N, CA, C and O atoms as CSV, one atom per row, in Angstrom:
chain,resi,resn,atom,element,x,y,z
A,1,MET,N,N,149.856,104.541,79.887
A,1,MET,CA,C,149.596,104.582,81.457
A,1,MET,C,C,148.215,103.848,81.695
A,1,MET,O,O,147.100,104.129,81.254
A,2,ALA,N,N,148.672,102.702,82.624
A,2,ALA,CA,C,147.463,101.809,83.035
A,2,ALA,C,C,146.093,102.582,83.550
A,2,ALA,O,O,146.114,103.604,84.236
A,3,SER,N,N,145.038,101.986,83.147
A,3,SER,CA,C,143.927,102.663,83.677
A,3,SER,C,C,143.542,101.909,84.997
A,3,SER,O,O,143.697,100.690,85.069
A,4,ASN,N,N,143.047,102.628,86.022
A,4,ASN,CA,C,142.735,102.456,87.536
A,4,ASN,C,C,141.333,102.213,87.350
A,4,ASN,O,O,140.690,103.021,86.680
A,5,SER,N,N,140.720,101.121,87.897
A,5,SER,CA,C,139.480,100.970,87.692
A,5,SER,C,C,138.722,101.924,88.875
A,5,SER,O,O,137.511,102.144,88.867
A,6,ASN,N,N,139.595,102.408,89.816
A,6,ASN,CA,C,139.021,103.426,90.874
A,6,ASN,C,C,138.934,104.691,90.203
A,6,ASN,O,O,138.518,105.609,90.911
A,7,GLU,N,N,139.245,104.993,88.917
A,7,GLU,CA,C,139.238,106.444,88.820
A,7,GLU,C,C,137.856,106.541,88.152
A,7,GLU,O,O,137.314,105.731,87.400
A,8,PRO,N,N,137.331,107.965,88.700
A,8,PRO,CA,C,135.967,108.373,88.239
A,8,PRO,C,C,135.405,108.141,86.627
A,8,PRO,O,O,134.246,107.817,86.367
A,9,LYS,N,N,136.427,108.365,85.656
A,9,LYS,CA,C,136.335,108.371,84.509
A,9,LYS,C,C,135.847,106.894,84.043
A,9,LYS,O,O,135.189,106.733,83.016
A,10,ASP,N,N,136.246,105.804,84.923
A,10,ASP,CA,C,135.800,104.395,84.696
A,10,ASP,C,C,134.412,103.899,85.385
A,10,ASP,O,O,133.899,102.784,85.289
A,11,LEU,N,N,133.922,105.086,86.143
A,11,LEU,CA,C,132.608,104.705,86.754
A,11,LEU,C,C,131.517,104.850,85.644
A,11,LEU,O,O,131.761,105.371,84.556
A,12,LEU,N,N,130.214,104.317,86.022
A,12,LEU,CA,C,129.143,104.506,85.534
A,12,LEU,C,C,128.656,105.739,85.575
A,12,LEU,O,O,128.946,106.400,86.573
A,13,THR,N,N,127.868,106.318,84.603
A,13,THR,CA,C,127.066,107.696,84.727
A,13,THR,C,C,125.751,106.987,85.331
A,13,THR,O,O,125.580,105.768,85.350
A,14,VAL,N,N,124.821,107.988,85.837
A,14,VAL,CA,C,123.879,107.641,86.785
A,14,VAL,C,C,122.491,107.169,85.515
A,14,VAL,O,O,121.460,106.555,85.788
A,15,GLU,N,N,122.908,107.687,84.166
A,15,GLU,CA,C,121.921,107.137,82.980
A,15,GLU,C,C,122.436,105.722,82.749
A,15,GLU,O,O,121.630,104.796,82.656
A,16,GLU,N,N,123.753,105.519,82.652
A,16,GLU,CA,C,123.936,103.915,82.354
A,16,GLU,C,C,123.735,103.266,83.342
A,16,GLU,O,O,123.759,102.049,83.156
A,17,LEU,N,N,123.485,103.701,84.631
A,17,LEU,CA,C,123.233,102.710,85.939
A,17,LEU,C,C,121.874,102.369,85.757
A,17,LEU,O,O,121.456,101.218,85.623
A,18,VAL,N,N,121.099,103.550,85.757
A,18,VAL,CA,C,119.510,103.214,85.625
A,18,VAL,C,C,119.254,102.294,84.361
A,18,VAL,O,O,118.554,101.282,84.390
A,19,ALA,N,N,119.787,102.687,83.464
A,19,ALA,CA,C,119.570,101.771,82.093
A,19,ALA,C,C,119.886,100.186,82.267
A,19,ALA,O,O,119.264,99.303,81.677
A,20,MET,N,N,120.689,100.027,82.946
A,20,MET,CA,C,121.162,98.594,83.131
A,20,MET,C,C,120.000,97.691,83.524
A,20,MET,O,O,119.276,97.993,84.473
A,21,PRO,N,N,119.777,96.362,82.661
A,21,PRO,CA,C,118.822,95.485,83.229
A,21,PRO,C,C,118.967,94.918,84.546
A,21,PRO,O,O,120.054,94.751,85.098
A,22,GLU,N,N,117.622,94.569,85.133
A,22,GLU,CA,C,117.442,94.201,86.414
A,22,GLU,C,C,118.536,92.877,86.666
A,22,GLU,O,O,118.936,92.731,87.821
A,23,SER,N,N,118.963,92.032,85.737
A,23,SER,CA,C,119.410,90.898,85.516
A,23,SER,C,C,120.996,91.263,86.179
A,23,SER,O,O,121.721,90.490,86.807
A,24,GLU,N,N,121.240,92.592,85.841
A,24,GLU,CA,C,122.832,93.121,86.289
A,24,GLU,C,C,122.950,93.752,87.811
A,24,GLU,O,O,123.968,94.161,88.368
A,25,TYR,N,N,121.720,93.709,88.267
A,25,TYR,CA,C,121.752,94.356,89.646
A,25,TYR,C,C,122.817,93.860,90.529
A,25,TYR,O,O,123.049,92.669,90.740
A,26,MET,N,N,123.559,95.037,91.116
A,26,MET,CA,C,124.769,94.930,91.884
A,26,MET,C,C,125.720,94.342,91.386
A,26,MET,O,O,126.492,93.776,92.159
A,27,ASN,N,N,125.945,94.291,90.079
A,27,ASN,CA,C,127.207,93.744,89.611
A,27,ASN,C,C,128.445,94.679,89.733
A,27,ASN,O,O,128.253,95.789,90.230
A,28,ASP,N,N,129.749,94.323,89.310
A,28,ASP,CA,C,130.800,95.036,89.849
A,28,ASP,C,C,130.766,96.554,89.438
A,28,ASP,O,O,131.221,97.401,90.207
A,29,ALA,N,N,130.200,96.910,88.163
A,29,ALA,CA,C,130.322,98.297,87.960
A,29,ALA,C,C,129.247,99.243,88.872
A,29,ALA,O,O,129.377,100.391,89.297
A,30,GLN,N,N,128.186,98.326,88.986
A,30,GLN,CA,C,127.317,99.207,90.060
A,30,GLN,C,C,127.803,99.427,91.306
A,30,GLN,O,O,127.708,100.542,91.818
A,31,LEU,N,N,128.449,98.264,92.014
A,31,LEU,CA,C,129.086,98.184,93.266
A,31,LEU,C,C,130.017,99.304,93.130
A,31,LEU,O,O,130.085,100.090,94.075
A,32,ALA,N,N,130.867,99.527,91.921
A,32,ALA,CA,C,131.899,100.486,92.173
A,32,ALA,C,C,131.277,101.872,92.028
A,32,ALA,O,O,131.887,102.806,92.550
A,33,PHE,N,N,130.294,102.085,91.472
A,33,PHE,CA,C,129.518,103.387,91.374
A,33,PHE,C,C,129.104,104.042,92.783
A,33,PHE,O,O,129.309,105.209,93.117
A,34,PHE,N,N,128.497,103.070,93.508
A,34,PHE,CA,C,128.106,103.209,95.028
A,34,PHE,C,C,129.177,103.122,95.941
A,34,PHE,O,O,129.013,103.676,97.029
A,35,ARG,N,N,130.305,102.504,95.706
A,35,ARG,CA,C,131.434,102.598,96.506
A,35,ARG,C,C,132.106,104.277,96.451
A,35,ARG,O,O,132.377,105.029,97.388
A,36,ASN,N,N,132.227,104.472,95.039
A,36,ASN,CA,C,132.759,105.819,94.884
A,36,ASN,C,C,131.841,106.821,95.402
A,36,ASN,O,O,132.378,107.806,95.911
A,37,ARG,N,N,130.385,106.774,95.377
A,37,ARG,CA,C,129.555,107.920,95.770
A,37,ARG,C,C,129.736,107.847,97.330
A,37,ARG,O,O,129.822,108.953,97.863
A,38,LEU,N,N,129.796,106.977,97.997
A,38,LEU,CA,C,129.581,106.608,99.461
A,38,LEU,C,C,131.126,107.288,99.940
A,38,LEU,O,O,131.099,108.046,100.910
A,39,GLN,N,N,132.334,107.045,99.329
A,39,GLN,CA,C,133.447,107.443,99.625
A,39,GLN,C,C,133.448,109.088,99.421
A,39,GLN,O,O,134.037,109.868,100.170
A,40,GLU,N,N,132.940,109.330,98.659
A,40,GLU,CA,C,132.776,110.932,98.389
A,40,GLU,C,C,132.051,111.538,99.489
A,40,GLU,O,O,132.399,112.564,100.075
A,41,LEU,N,N,131.022,110.841,99.734
A,41,LEU,CA,C,130.256,111.441,101.013
A,41,LEU,C,C,130.944,111.534,102.212
A,41,LEU,O,O,131.014,112.554,102.898
A,42,GLU,N,N,131.585,110.182,102.527
A,42,GLU,CA,C,132.556,110.131,103.749
A,42,GLU,C,C,133.495,111.381,103.828
A,42,GLU,O,O,133.497,112.212,104.736
A,43,SER,N,N,134.125,111.370,102.952
A,43,SER,CA,C,135.344,112.488,102.862
A,43,SER,C,C,134.513,113.887,102.925
A,43,SER,O,O,135.028,114.677,103.717
A,44,GLU,N,N,133.563,114.285,102.394
A,44,GLU,CA,C,132.712,115.332,102.553
A,44,GLU,C,C,132.476,115.585,104.111
A,44,GLU,O,O,132.696,116.634,104.718
A,45,ILE,N,N,131.979,114.390,104.618
A,45,ILE,CA,C,131.487,114.476,106.253
A,45,ILE,C,C,132.815,114.923,106.953
A,45,ILE,O,O,132.872,115.964,107.609
A,46,LEU,N,N,133.840,114.111,106.784
A,46,LEU,CA,C,135.186,114.278,107.553
A,46,LEU,C,C,135.759,115.782,107.409
A,46,LEU,O,O,136.264,116.392,108.352
A,47,ALA,N,N,135.606,116.315,106.059
A,47,ALA,CA,C,135.967,117.551,106.060
A,47,ALA,C,C,135.319,118.618,106.739
A,47,ALA,O,O,135.882,119.525,107.351
A,48,ASN,N,N,133.843,118.415,106.560
A,48,ASN,CA,C,133.040,119.432,107.367
A,48,ASN,C,C,133.304,119.330,109.065
A,48,ASN,O,O,133.226,120.255,109.874
A,49,ALA,N,N,133.649,117.863,109.333
A,49,ALA,CA,C,133.819,118.031,110.973
A,49,ALA,C,C,135.059,118.615,111.189
A,49,ALA,O,O,135.161,119.272,112.225
A,50,GLY,N,N,136.221,118.519,110.316
A,50,GLY,CA,C,137.503,119.142,110.575
A,50,GLY,C,C,137.121,120.853,110.632
A,50,GLY,O,O,137.700,121.612,111.410
A,51,ALA,N,N,136.154,121.258,109.766
A,51,ALA,CA,C,136.134,122.966,109.567
A,51,ALA,C,C,135.283,123.562,110.456
A,51,ALA,O,O,135.173,124.787,110.509
A,52,THR,N,N,134.479,122.580,111.378
A,52,THR,CA,C,133.789,123.011,112.335
A,52,THR,C,C,134.686,122.793,113.482
A,52,THR,O,O,134.361,123.584,114.367
A,53,THR,N,N,135.575,122.133,113.806
A,53,THR,CA,C,136.515,122.153,114.709
A,53,THR,C,C,137.361,123.483,114.944
A,53,THR,O,O,137.712,124.045,115.982
A,54,GLU,N,N,137.567,123.792,113.544
A,54,GLU,CA,C,138.508,124.855,113.332
A,54,GLU,C,C,137.545,126.110,113.602
A,54,GLU,O,O,137.925,126.999,114.364
A,55,ASN,N,N,136.460,126.166,113.053
A,55,ASN,CA,C,135.530,127.290,113.476
A,55,ASN,C,C,135.379,127.519,115.094
A,55,ASN,O,O,135.405,128.554,115.760
A,56,LEU,N,N,135.242,126.412,115.388
A,56,LEU,CA,C,134.892,126.651,117.226
A,56,LEU,C,C,136.237,127.010,117.809
A,56,LEU,O,O,136.372,127.741,118.790
A,57,ARG,N,N,137.084,126.525,117.231
A,57,ARG,CA,C,138.692,126.974,118.000
A,57,ARG,C,C,138.826,128.511,117.680
A,57,ARG,O,O,139.307,129.207,118.574
A,58,GLU,N,N,138.485,129.064,116.603
A,58,GLU,CA,C,138.819,130.580,116.224
A,58,GLU,C,C,137.786,131.390,116.799
A,58,GLU,O,O,137.931,132.607,116.682
A,59,THR,N,N,136.680,130.919,117.451
A,59,THR,CA,C,135.692,131.960,117.941
A,59,THR,C,C,136.144,133.137,118.735
A,59,THR,O,O,136.923,132.861,119.648
A,60,GLN,N,N,135.838,134.341,118.591
A,60,GLN,CA,C,136.362,135.374,119.352
A,60,GLN,C,C,135.223,135.613,120.233
A,60,GLN,O,O,134.080,135.396,119.831
A,61,LEU,N,N,135.491,136.101,121.557
A,61,LEU,CA,C,134.356,136.435,122.389
A,61,LEU,C,C,133.893,137.908,122.230
A,61,LEU,O,O,134.708,138.829,122.287
A,62,ALA,N,N,132.653,138.098,122.041
A,62,ALA,CA,C,131.951,139.210,121.900
A,62,ALA,C,C,131.589,139.965,123.198
A,62,ALA,O,O,130.885,139.370,124.013
A,63,PRO,N,N,131.971,141.114,123.443
A,63,PRO,CA,C,131.548,141.879,124.568
A,63,PRO,C,C,129.953,142.065,124.608
A,63,PRO,O,O,129.416,142.296,125.691
A,64,ASP,N,N,129.277,141.975,123.555
A,64,ASP,CA,C,128.118,142.575,123.564
A,64,ASP,C,C,127.047,141.352,123.719
A,64,ASP,O,O,127.055,140.481,122.848
A,65,PRO,N,N,126.105,141.262,124.831
A,65,PRO,CA,C,125.521,140.042,125.210
A,65,PRO,C,C,124.490,139.389,123.707
A,65,PRO,O,O,124.204,138.218,123.457
A,66,ALA,N,N,124.199,140.400,123.082
A,66,ALA,CA,C,123.344,139.903,121.804
A,66,ALA,C,C,124.155,139.314,120.861
A,66,ALA,O,O,123.730,138.363,120.204
A,67,ASP,N,N,125.524,139.853,120.668
A,67,ASP,CA,C,126.339,139.385,119.674
A,67,ASP,C,C,126.782,137.861,120.299
A,67,ASP,O,O,126.775,136.879,119.556
A,68,ARG,N,N,127.131,137.766,121.603
A,68,ARG,CA,C,127.493,136.438,122.126
A,68,ARG,C,C,126.300,135.446,121.936
A,68,ARG,O,O,126.548,134.310,121.533
A,69,ALA,N,N,125.131,135.791,122.184
A,69,ALA,CA,C,124.010,135.152,122.013
A,69,ALA,C,C,123.816,134.559,120.710
A,69,ALA,O,O,123.385,133.412,120.582
A,70,THR,N,N,124.172,135.428,119.580
A,70,THR,CA,C,123.883,134.857,118.374
A,70,THR,C,C,124.966,134.096,117.942
A,70,THR,O,O,124.674,133.149,117.211
A,71,ILE,N,N,126.330,134.294,118.250
A,71,ILE,CA,C,127.521,133.368,118.035
A,71,ILE,C,C,127.335,131.831,118.713
A,71,ILE,O,O,127.753,130.815,118.157
A,72,GLU,N,N,126.640,131.841,120.002
A,72,GLU,CA,C,126.324,130.788,120.873
A,72,GLU,C,C,125.159,129.627,119.836
A,72,GLU,O,O,125.131,128.413,119.635
A,73,GLU,N,N,124.300,130.839,119.378
A,73,GLU,CA,C,123.220,129.854,118.614
A,73,GLU,C,C,123.708,129.475,117.337
A,73,GLU,O,O,123.226,128.474,116.807
A,74,GLU,N,N,124.621,130.147,116.749
A,74,GLU,CA,C,125.353,129.586,115.436
A,74,GLU,C,C,126.261,128.279,115.706
A,74,GLU,O,O,126.402,127.370,114.888
A,75,HIS,N,N,126.786,128.325,116.839
A,75,HIS,CA,C,127.550,127.091,117.276
A,75,HIS,C,C,126.698,125.925,117.499
A,75,HIS,O,O,126.915,124.783,117.093
A,76,ALA,N,N,125.526,126.410,118.314
A,76,ALA,CA,C,124.730,125.130,118.535
A,76,ALA,C,C,123.892,124.703,117.146
A,76,ALA,O,O,123.478,123.557,116.966
A,77,LEU,N,N,123.749,125.557,116.403
A,77,LEU,CA,C,123.321,124.834,114.976
A,77,LEU,C,C,124.253,124.137,114.413
A,77,LEU,O,O,123.904,123.053,113.945
A,78,GLU,N,N,125.412,124.464,114.315
A,78,GLU,CA,C,126.609,123.875,113.656
A,78,GLU,C,C,126.893,122.578,114.409
A,78,GLU,O,O,127.137,121.571,113.744
A,79,LEU,N,N,126.883,122.522,115.689
A,79,LEU,CA,C,127.008,121.107,116.331
A,79,LEU,C,C,125.883,120.234,116.131
A,79,LEU,O,O,126.113,119.026,116.184
A,80,ARG,N,N,124.494,120.696,115.870
A,80,ARG,CA,C,123.561,119.726,115.531
A,80,ARG,C,C,123.676,119.324,114.261
A,80,ARG,O,O,123.162,118.266,113.899
A,81,THR,N,N,124.310,120.055,113.489
A,81,THR,CA,C,124.444,119.591,111.930
A,81,THR,C,C,125.565,118.554,111.981
A,81,THR,O,O,125.408,117.452,111.455
A,82,ARG,N,N,126.601,118.865,112.555
A,82,ARG,CA,C,127.573,117.758,112.718
A,82,ARG,C,C,127.237,116.367,113.284
A,82,ARG,O,O,127.648,115.270,112.906
A,83,ASP,N,N,126.271,116.723,114.423
A,83,ASP,CA,C,125.764,115.341,114.931
A,83,ASP,C,C,125.228,114.583,114.055
A,83,ASP,O,O,125.521,113.393,113.947
A,84,ARG,N,N,124.110,115.371,113.096
A,84,ARG,CA,C,123.366,114.627,112.073
A,84,ARG,C,C,124.582,113.839,111.242
A,84,ARG,O,O,124.542,112.625,111.044
A,85,GLU,N,N,125.542,114.600,110.837
A,85,GLU,CA,C,126.462,113.961,109.858
A,85,GLU,C,C,127.154,112.952,110.521
A,85,GLU,O,O,127.506,111.964,109.876
A,86,ARG,N,N,127.392,113.040,111.651
A,86,ARG,CA,C,128.215,111.830,112.494
A,86,ARG,C,C,127.449,110.642,112.387
A,86,ARG,O,O,127.951,109.527,112.240
A,87,LYS,N,N,126.091,110.906,112.469
A,87,LYS,CA,C,125.213,109.612,112.556
A,87,LYS,C,C,125.155,109.174,110.912
A,87,LYS,O,O,125.075,107.967,110.683
A,88,LEU,N,N,125.185,109.903,110.019
A,88,LEU,CA,C,125.153,109.678,108.699
A,88,LEU,C,C,126.626,108.916,108.485
A,88,LEU,O,O,126.692,107.741,108.125
A,89,LEU,N,N,127.473,109.516,108.681
A,89,LEU,CA,C,128.961,108.858,108.462
A,89,LEU,C,C,128.961,107.490,109.012
A,89,LEU,O,O,129.687,106.642,108.494
A,90,LYS,N,N,128.124,107.169,110.129
A,90,LYS,CA,C,128.191,105.769,110.343
A,90,LYS,C,C,127.349,104.947,109.527
A,90,LYS,O,O,127.546,103.732,109.518
A,91,LYS,N,N,126.532,105.401,108.914
A,91,LYS,CA,C,125.722,104.966,108.007
A,91,LYS,C,C,126.427,104.626,106.792
A,91,LYS,O,O,126.105,103.607,106.182
A,92,VAL,N,N,127.402,105.412,106.360
A,92,VAL,CA,C,127.991,105.434,105.179
A,92,VAL,C,C,129.129,104.412,105.232
A,92,VAL,O,O,129.418,103.645,104.314
A,93,GLN,N,N,129.813,104.505,106.559
A,93,GLN,CA,C,130.820,103.403,106.565
A,93,GLN,C,C,130.375,102.015,106.787
A,93,GLN,O,O,131.125,101.074,106.527
A,94,TYR,N,N,128.969,101.820,107.344
A,94,TYR,CA,C,128.387,100.449,107.308
A,94,TYR,C,C,128.068,100.180,105.779
A,94,TYR,O,O,128.367,99.131,105.208
A,95,SER,N,N,127.495,101.133,105.252
A,95,SER,CA,C,127.330,100.709,103.620
A,95,SER,C,C,128.368,100.242,103.038
A,95,SER,O,O,128.327,99.251,102.309
A,96,LEU,N,N,129.521,100.969,103.318
A,96,LEU,CA,C,130.868,100.717,102.698
A,96,LEU,C,C,131.173,98.946,102.899
A,96,LEU,O,O,131.605,98.176,102.041
A,97,GLN,N,N,130.829,98.673,104.161
A,97,GLN,CA,C,131.317,97.370,104.685
A,97,GLN,C,C,130.395,96.390,103.926
A,97,GLN,O,O,130.825,95.311,103.518
A,98,LEU,N,N,128.974,96.832,103.726
A,98,LEU,CA,C,127.888,95.984,103.156
A,98,LEU,C,C,128.740,95.781,101.567
A,98,LEU,O,O,128.682,94.656,101.071
A,99,ILE,N,N,129.309,96.592,101.009
A,99,ILE,CA,C,129.605,96.478,99.617
A,99,ILE,C,C,130.859,95.443,99.623
A,99,ILE,O,O,130.968,94.691,98.654
A,100,GLU,N,N,131.609,95.389,100.453
A,100,GLU,CA,C,132.790,94.695,100.671
A,100,GLU,C,C,132.245,93.486,101.130
A,100,GLU,O,O,132.886,92.575,100.606
A,101,SER,N,N,131.366,93.051,101.858
A,101,SER,CA,C,130.902,91.622,102.052
A,101,SER,C,C,129.584,91.204,101.068
A,101,SER,O,O,128.959,90.150,101.184
A,102,GLY,N,N,129.343,92.113,100.216
A,102,GLY,CA,C,128.573,91.421,98.878
A,102,GLY,C,C,126.892,91.541,99.397
A,102,GLY,O,O,125.971,90.879,98.918
A,103,GLU,N,N,126.794,92.399,100.316
A,103,GLU,CA,C,125.309,92.475,100.597
A,103,GLU,C,C,124.584,93.748,100.486
A,103,GLU,O,O,123.412,93.963,100.794
A,104,TYR,N,N,125.697,94.790,99.864
A,104,TYR,CA,C,124.999,96.098,99.718
A,104,TYR,C,C,123.815,95.882,98.533
A,104,TYR,O,O,123.869,95.056,97.622
A,105,GLY,N,N,122.862,96.734,98.762
A,105,GLY,CA,C,121.752,96.890,97.852
A,105,GLY,C,C,120.683,95.791,97.847
A,105,GLY,O,O,119.824,95.665,96.974
A,106,TRP,N,N,120.841,94.985,98.958
A,106,TRP,CA,C,119.624,94.036,99.232
A,106,TRP,C,C,118.991,94.458,100.640
A,106,TRP,O,O,119.568,94.998,101.584
A,107,CYS,N,N,117.711,94.086,100.535
A,107,CYS,CA,C,117.031,94.511,101.687
A,107,CYS,C,C,117.384,93.778,103.085
A,107,CYS,O,O,117.310,92.549,103.090
A,108,GLU,N,N,117.722,94.371,104.140
A,108,GLU,CA,C,118.153,93.483,105.364
A,108,GLU,C,C,116.984,92.702,105.942
A,108,GLU,O,O,117.200,91.652,106.546
A,109,GLU,N,N,115.638,93.221,105.763
A,109,GLU,CA,C,114.536,92.442,106.282
A,109,GLU,C,C,114.052,91.338,105.303
A,109,GLU,O,O,113.779,90.241,105.790
A,110,THR,N,N,113.917,91.540,103.910
A,110,THR,CA,C,113.358,90.615,103.166
A,110,THR,C,C,114.286,89.929,102.027
A,110,THR,O,O,113.908,89.077,101.223
A,111,GLY,N,N,115.653,90.517,102.140
A,111,GLY,CA,C,116.398,90.062,101.293
A,111,GLY,C,C,116.122,90.283,99.433
A,111,GLY,O,O,116.668,89.726,98.481
A,112,GLU,N,N,115.144,91.239,99.489
A,112,GLU,CA,C,114.854,91.698,98.193
A,112,GLU,C,C,115.833,92.693,97.610
A,112,GLU,O,O,116.420,93.362,98.460
A,113,PRO,N,N,116.126,92.929,96.392
A,113,PRO,CA,C,116.545,94.135,95.973
A,113,PRO,C,C,116.024,95.399,96.542
A,113,PRO,O,O,114.813,95.490,96.745
A,114,ILE,N,N,116.902,96.489,96.849
A,114,ILE,CA,C,116.579,97.695,97.590
A,114,ILE,C,C,116.028,98.555,96.147
A,114,ILE,O,O,114.970,99.183,96.178
A,115,GLY,N,N,116.752,98.499,95.101
A,115,GLY,CA,C,116.574,99.067,94.167
A,115,GLY,C,C,117.381,100.435,93.546
A,115,GLY,O,O,117.565,101.377,94.317
A,116,ILE,N,N,117.729,100.500,92.516
A,116,ILE,CA,C,118.832,101.521,92.166
A,116,ILE,C,C,118.273,102.887,92.344
A,116,ILE,O,O,118.947,103.690,92.990
A,117,GLN,N,N,117.085,103.267,91.836
A,117,GLN,CA,C,116.464,104.511,92.114
A,117,GLN,C,C,116.600,104.715,93.590
A,117,GLN,O,O,117.320,105.671,93.877
A,118,ARG,N,N,116.095,104.066,94.585
A,118,ARG,CA,C,116.151,104.245,95.960
A,118,ARG,C,C,117.523,104.407,96.406
A,118,ARG,O,O,117.732,105.217,97.310
A,119,LEU,N,N,118.659,103.639,95.816
A,119,LEU,CA,C,119.963,103.969,96.514
A,119,LEU,C,C,120.395,105.227,95.680
A,119,LEU,O,O,121.018,106.139,96.223
A,120,LEU,N,N,120.107,105.257,94.557
A,120,LEU,CA,C,120.533,106.895,94.105
A,120,LEU,C,C,120.072,107.893,95.242
A,120,LEU,O,O,120.880,108.639,95.794
A,121,ALA,N,N,118.848,107.866,95.532
A,121,ALA,CA,C,118.216,109.022,96.393
A,121,ALA,C,C,118.790,108.879,97.904
A,121,ALA,O,O,118.942,109.859,98.632
A,122,ARG,N,N,119.094,107.549,98.295
A,122,ARG,CA,C,119.503,107.579,99.685
A,122,ARG,C,C,120.692,106.050,99.690
A,122,ARG,O,O,120.316,104.907,99.952
A,123,PRO,N,N,121.930,106.390,99.381
A,123,PRO,CA,C,122.802,105.204,99.116
A,123,PRO,C,C,123.149,104.612,100.523
A,123,PRO,O,O,124.039,103.763,100.576
A,124,THR,N,N,122.632,104.926,101.442
A,124,THR,CA,C,122.779,104.245,102.994
A,124,THR,C,C,121.381,103.563,102.908
A,124,THR,O,O,121.054,103.244,104.051
A,125,ALA,N,N,120.582,103.272,102.146
A,125,ALA,CA,C,119.435,102.477,102.396
A,125,ALA,C,C,119.918,101.158,102.956
A,125,ALA,O,O,121.063,100.723,102.825
A,126,THR,N,N,118.880,100.542,103.623
A,126,THR,CA,C,119.290,99.099,104.033
A,126,THR,C,C,118.080,98.332,103.838
A,126,THR,O,O,118.070,97.103,103.772
A,127,LEU,N,N,116.831,99.241,103.728
A,127,LEU,CA,C,115.760,98.360,103.612
A,127,LEU,C,C,115.061,98.835,102.292
A,127,LEU,O,O,115.163,100.022,101.983
A,128,SER,N,N,114.355,97.966,101.497
A,128,SER,CA,C,113.299,98.414,100.537
A,128,SER,C,C,112.431,99.297,100.681
A,128,SER,O,O,112.192,99.497,101.872
A,129,LEU,N,N,111.751,100.023,99.867
A,129,LEU,CA,C,110.852,101.116,100.105
A,129,LEU,C,C,109.544,100.498,100.879
A,129,LEU,O,O,108.803,101.175,101.591
A,130,GLU,N,N,109.409,99.288,100.653
A,130,GLU,CA,C,108.218,98.747,101.261
A,130,GLU,C,C,108.533,98.109,102.766
A,130,GLU,O,O,107.724,98.146,103.693
A,131,ALA,N,N,109.735,97.573,102.830
A,131,ALA,CA,C,109.977,97.267,104.169
A,131,ALA,C,C,110.222,98.606,105.183
A,131,ALA,O,O,110.066,98.636,106.404
A,132,GLN,N,N,110.620,99.614,104.356
A,132,GLN,CA,C,110.806,101.019,105.309
A,132,GLN,C,C,109.523,101.545,105.714
A,132,GLN,O,O,109.410,102.130,106.791
A,133,GLU,N,N,108.383,101.350,104.797
A,133,GLU,CA,C,107.247,101.799,104.883
A,133,GLU,C,C,106.496,101.121,106.124
A,133,GLU,O,O,105.862,101.763,106.961
A,134,ARG,N,N,106.643,99.856,106.120
A,134,ARG,CA,C,106.102,98.863,107.114
A,134,ARG,C,C,106.897,99.413,108.557
A,134,ARG,O,O,106.191,99.722,109.517
A,135,ARG,N,N,108.196,99.503,108.639
A,135,ARG,CA,C,108.837,99.897,109.876
A,135,ARG,C,C,108.332,101.221,110.223
A,135,ARG,O,O,108.124,101.425,111.419
A,136,GLU,N,N,108.089,102.187,109.361
A,136,GLU,CA,C,107.669,103.682,109.673
A,136,GLU,C,C,106.096,103.416,110.417
A,136,GLU,O,O,105.725,103.963,111.455
A,137,LYS,N,N,105.279,102.409,109.578
A,137,LYS,CA,C,103.985,102.289,110.301
A,137,LYS,C,C,104.135,101.838,111.427
A,137,LYS,O,O,103.624,102.534,112.304
A,138,ARG,N,N,104.753,100.737,111.830
A,138,ARG,CA,C,104.916,100.280,113.170
A,138,ARG,C,C,105.415,101.211,114.287
A,138,ARG,O,O,104.826,101.445,115.342
A,139,GLN,N,N,106.686,101.741,113.851
A,139,GLN,CA,C,106.890,103.009,114.763
A,139,GLN,C,C,105.717,103.933,115.041
A,139,GLN,O,O,105.582,104.357,116.189
A,140,LYS,N,N,104.993,104.227,114.242
A,140,LYS,CA,C,103.731,105.371,114.391
A,140,LYS,C,C,102.946,104.647,115.307
A,140,LYS,O,O,102.648,105.208,116.361
A,141,LEU,N,N,102.476,103.247,115.043
A,141,LEU,CA,C,101.699,102.546,115.774
A,141,LEU,C,C,101.886,102.318,117.429
A,141,LEU,O,O,101.147,102.654,118.355
A,142,TYR,N,N,103.163,101.617,117.426
A,142,TYR,CA,C,103.800,101.431,118.772
A,142,TYR,C,C,104.897,102.093,119.326
A,142,TYR,O,O,105.501,101.752,120.342
A,143,GLY,N,N,105.137,103.102,118.579
A,143,GLY,CA,C,106.267,103.891,119.124
A,143,GLY,C,C,107.543,103.478,119.344
A,143,GLY,O,O,108.282,103.983,120.190
A,144,ASP,N,N,107.913,102.336,118.420
A,144,ASP,CA,C,109.087,101.474,118.477
A,144,ASP,C,C,110.359,102.271,118.263
A,144,ASP,O,O,111.452,101.705,118.278
């Protein structure tokens, strides 16, 4: 049976990824690793959204006002969580587009490498740590 390059067994481990020299930054193997990680995250978010829809549909009305309030609060919390996930989904899909266009892993502001460690921690990062810190300082100062 032919080996498929999209199968997880062909992907780098985190250890292999971190051990690669800087000269190998964003090579095909690294891009495949992050593509897989982002696709898994995308699938997880979409599955959660489907589960939320089902949970909200199956809600039973509670005659007791305290029970009803608890159910409504749980729904509000679940909807806030899904809203955050919806925003994350857009970032995940954007990151997948960046992989396809060859721009993934490079700072949108400076063009410098974002860095493997930062991408492992936040695979949707589009700014280097330094550029992100500058942006956050500007936002604090100017409310941007």
